[in-house]
C-alpha positions in Angstrom: 6.5 -11.3 37.3 7.7 -11.3 34.0 9.8 -8.5 32.7 7.8 -6.6 30.9 8.9 -5.0 27.5 8.9 -1.7 25.9 7.7 -1.1 22.0 11.5 0.3 21.7 12.5 -2.7 22.8 10.1 -4.9 20.6 11.3 -3.0 17.6 14.8 -4.2 18.2 14.1 -7.6 18.2 14.7 -10.0 15.0 12.5 -10.2 12.3 10.7 -12.9 13.9 10.2 -14.4 17.5 8.6 -17.6 18.8 5.1 -17.4 19.8 5.6 -17.6 23.5 7.4 -14.2 22.9 5.3 -12.3 21.0 2.0 -13.8 23.8 4.3 -12.2 26.5 4.7 -8.7 24.7 0.9 -8.5 24.0 0.0 -9.9 27.4 -2.0 -13.4 27.0 -0.8 -16.7 28.5 1.7 -19.3 26.1 -1.4 -21.5 26.2 -3.8 -18.5 24.9 -1.5 -17.8 22.0 -1.2 -21.6 20.9 -5.1 -21.7 21.0 -5.4 -18.7 18.8 -2.4 -20.2 16.6 -4.0 -23.2 15.4 -7.1 -21.2 15.1 -5.6 -18.8 12.9 -6.7 -16.3 14.6 -3.3 -14.9 16.5 -3.5 -11.1 16.1 0.0 -10.8 14.0 1.5 -12.2 11.3 2.3 -15.9 12.2 4.6 -18.3 10.0 4.3 -21.8 11.1 7.6 -23.4 10.1 7.6 -27.5 9.8 6.4 -27.8 13.5 7.0 -24.2 15.1 5.3 -21.2 15.1 7.1 -17.8 14.4 5.5 -14.7 14.6 6.6 -11.5 12.3 8.0 -8.9 14.7 6.7 -5.9 12.2 3.1 -7.2 12.9 3.5 -6.9 16.8 4.5 -3.6 16.4 2.1 -2.6 14.2 -0.3 -4.3 16.8 0.7 -2.4 19.8 1.4 0.5 17.5 -2.8 0.6 17.2 -3.6 -1.2 20.3 -6.3 1.5 21.9 -8.2 1.2 18.6 -8.0 -2.9 18.1 -9.8 -5.5 20.2 -7.6 -8.5 21.3 -9.2 -12.2 21.7 
């Protein structure tokens, strides 16, 4: 079972995290996260650096802070 992280823990993460880490935080699979990122539909701000995706931690925090009011694809 994956480790469940709290919002306070996420707030202490670096400015960006890899896509699988962000996916785990919002409860979607790694493969679904990559599908969403490829379609520019990941629900957080995603930066493409070379061939890698990085998720902006502040956008992840904002999403989770407002989670009850938003729908995640």
